[in-house]
C-alpha positions in Angstrom: -21.5 -22.7 -9.0 -22.9 -26.2 -8.5 -26.9 -26.5 -8.2 -26.4 -28.3 -4.7 -24.1 -25.9 -3.3 -25.4 -23.0 -1.0 -23.9 -19.7 -1.8 -21.2 -17.8 0.4 -22.9 -15.8 3.0 -21.4 -12.6 3.7 -21.6 -10.6 7.0 -20.8 -6.7 6.0 -19.4 -4.9 8.7 -20.0 -1.4 7.5 -23.2 -2.0 5.0 -24.3 1.6 4.6 -20.9 2.5 3.6 -19.8 3.4 0.1 -17.7 0.1 -0.1 -20.4 -1.6 1.5 -23.0 -0.7 -0.6 -21.0 -1.6 -4.0 -20.2 -5.3 -2.8 -23.8 -5.7 -2.0 -24.9 -5.0 -5.3 -22.1 -6.7 -6.8 -23.3 -9.6 -4.7 -26.7 -9.3 -5.7 -25.3 -9.9 -9.6 -23.8 -12.8 -8.8 -25.0 -16.4 -7.5 -22.2 -17.5 -5.9 -22.8 -15.0 -2.7 -25.8 -13.8 -0.5 -25.8 -11.3 2.3 -26.5 -12.5 6.0 -25.7 -9.7 8.9 -25.6 -12.2 11.3 -24.0 -15.7 10.6 -22.0 -15.4 7.8 -19.6 -17.5 6.5 -17.2 -14.5 5.5 -16.9 -11.1 7.7 -16.2 -8.1 5.3 -14.8 -5.3 6.9 -14.8 -1.5 4.8 -15.4 0.4 7.7 -12.3 2.0 9.8 -9.6 1.5 11.8 -11.4 2.2 15.5 -13.7 -0.7 14.4 -11.2 -3.3 13.5 -11.0 -5.2 17.0 -14.2 -5.8 17.5 -14.3 -6.8 13.7 -11.5 -9.4 14.3 -13.2 -10.4 17.8 -16.2 -11.6 16.2 -14.3 -13.6 13.9 -12.7 -15.3 16.2 -15.5 -16.3 18.3 -17.4 -16.9 15.3 -14.3 -19.0 13.9 -15.1 -17.5 10.3 -12.5 -16.0 8.0 -12.4 -12.2 7.6 -11.3 -9.5 4.5 -10.2 -6.3 6.4 -10.2 -3.9 2.9 -9.6 -0.6 5.9 -6.8 1.6 5.3 -4.8 3.7 7.6 -4.4 1.3 10.3 -1.5 1.8 12.7 1.0 -0.9 14.1 -1.1 -1.7 16.7 -3.6 -3.2 14.6 -1.0 -5.0 12.2 -0.2 -7.0 15.3 -4.2 -7.3 15.8 -4.3 -8.7 12.0 -1.2 -11.4 13.2 -2.4 -12.3 15.8 -6.1 -13.3 14.7 -4.4 -15.2 12.0 -3.7 -17.4 14.0 -6.8 -19.0 14.7 -8.9 -17.6 11.8 -8.1 -16.9 8.2 -7.6 -13.4 7.4 -7.1 -11.6 4.2 -6.0 -7.9 4.4 -6.2 -5.5 1.2 -5.4 -1.8 0.9 -7.0 -2.4 -2.3 -9.3 -5.0 -3.5 -8.6 -4.6 -7.8 -7.6 -7.4 -9.5 -5.4 -5.1 -10.9 -4.0 -3.6 -8.4 -2.9 -7.3 -7.2 -1.2 -8.0 -10.6 0.4 -4.1 -10.5 2.0 -5.5 -7.2 3.5 -8.4 -8.6 5.1 -6.5 -11.4 6.3 -3.4 -8.9 8.5 -6.2 -7.0 9.5 -7.7 -10.1 10.5 -4.7 -11.6 12.5 -3.4 -8.2 14.2 -6.3 -8.4 15.4 -6.6 -12.1 16.5 -2.9 -12.5 18.3 -2.6 -8.6 19.0 0.2 -6.5 20.5 2.3 -9.3 16.7 2.9 -10.5 14.8 5.6 -8.0 11.5 4.8 -7.4 8.8 7.3 -7.1 5.1 6.5 -5.7 2.3 9.5 -7.4 -1.4 8.4 -6.2 -4.4 10.7 -6.6 -8.0 9.8 -4.8 -11.3 12.0 -4.5 -11.3 15.1 -2.0 -12.7 13.6 0.7 -9.9 10.7 1.4 -8.5 11.0 4.5 -5.3 9.1 4.7 -2.4 10.1 2.7 -0.6 7.8 1.4 -2.8 6.2 0.2 -2.7 2.4 1.6 -2.6 1.1 -2.4 0.7 3.5 -2.1 2.3 1.7 0.7 1.9 -1.3 -0.5 3.3 -0.8 -4.2 6.4 0.9 -2.0 6.8 -2.3 -0.1 6.8 -4.4 -3.2 9.4 -2.1 -4.7 11.2 -2.8 -1.1 10.7 -6.4 -1.5 11.8 -6.6 -5.0 15.3 -4.6 -4.0 15.6 -6.9 -0.8 15.9 -4.0 1.5 13.5 -2.3 4.4 11.2 0.6 3.1 12.6 4.1 3.4 9.8 6.5 2.7 10.3 10.5 1.3 6.8 11.9 1.8 5.5 15.5 1.5 8.8 17.0 0.1 8.8 21.1 0.6 11.4 23.4 1.0 14.9 24.1 -0.9 18.2 22.8 -1.1 16.3 19.0 -0.8 18.4 16.2 -1.6 16.7 13.0 -2.3 18.4 10.2 0.0 19.9 7.2 -0.9 17.8 4.1 -1.9 14.2 5.9 -1.0 11.0 5.4 -2.1 9.3 8.6 -2.8 5.9 9.1 -2.2 3.7 12.0 -3.6 -0.3 12.0 -3.2 -3.0 14.2 -5.0 -6.7 14.9 -3.9 -9.7 16.7 -5.3 -12.5 16.0 -7.5 -14.3 12.5 -7.7 -11.2 10.6 -8.3 -12.0 6.9 -7.6 -7.7 6.1 -7.8 -4.8 6.1 -9.7 -1.9 4.6 -8.9 1.9 5.3 -10.7 5.2 3.5 -10.1 7.5 5.2 -11.6 11.4 3.5 -12.1 13.4 6.4 -13.2 16.7 5.2 -14.2 20.1 6.7 -16.3 18.4 7.8 -19.4 15.3 6.1 -19.1 12.2 5.6 -17.2 9.7 3.1 -16.4 6.0 3.5 -15.3 3.8 1.2 -14.3 -0.1 2.4 -13.4 -3.7 1.6 -12.6 -6.3 3.2 -13.4 -9.6 2.3 -11.4 -13.1 3.9 -13.1 -15.8 2.5 -11.2 -16.0 1.3 -7.2 -17.5 -1.5 -8.4 -13.9 -3.3 -9.3 -13.0 -3.0 -5.8 -16.5 -4.9 -5.2 -15.4 -7.5 -7.6 -12.2 -8.2 -6.1 -13.7 -8.2 -2.5 -16.1 -11.1 -3.7 -13.3 -12.6 -5.4 -11.7 -12.1 -2.3 -14.7 -13.3 -0.1 -14.4 -17.2 -2.3 -11.0 -17.5 -2.0 -11.2 -17.0 2.0 -13.9 -19.4 2.4 -13.3 -22.2 4.3 -9.5 -21.4 4.1 -7.1 -22.5 7.4 -6.0 -19.9 9.7 -3.4 -17.4 8.0 -2.9 -13.9 7.0 -3.4 -13.8 3.3 -3.5 -11.0 0.9 -5.3 -10.7 -3.0 -1.6 -11.8 -4.2 -2.8 -15.0 -3.4 -6.3 -14.8 -4.7 -4.5 -14.1 -8.3 -2.3 -16.6 -7.8 -4.8 -19.2 -7.2 -6.7 -17.7 -10.2 
């Protein structure tokens, strides 16, 4: 950052939350940013689905971009994001890790190259307090694989019982919850006589905070539109 540039002001929607605290700590060590609870250049929301409508209204009223890292959003929330993106820059990210953004790209390419003859399974592990399953990141990776195949996502989750048969072209999801696991994701491509496994391991919540800062820097002064972490890493 040049000395004549002002730092980017971040408004954290849930500053007391785990991600809010992590982003505040990361911003405190990065002179490109400062925190402003009322007049931010970028809104950062890692709160809860119920808070999304108010956050998007605030972004549109203020005319500032917004980073939404909240997971567990329903179809109504997705429509609200799309509508808000018509007037302000919106970046939706189920996971702000730059490594996961690259994994998303690799999964799409692998699915395109390997084709429908290879079965795909997504396995994710998180801490015992995580409330949604499969994780937003797992679903994002599943959608990346579907894009690579050129087909809509058909998901199989929570398999249980006997006499089960894997649906043709389905992508399986398995969720593990326990302890203090920050986040593990494996995408398994199982083909005839071989397997390809693409993996990411989150060892500290600060990787998401640093990725969120990269996303906020990307969003600053961006035109209206709906963006993703893929856009952030492609600009790098």
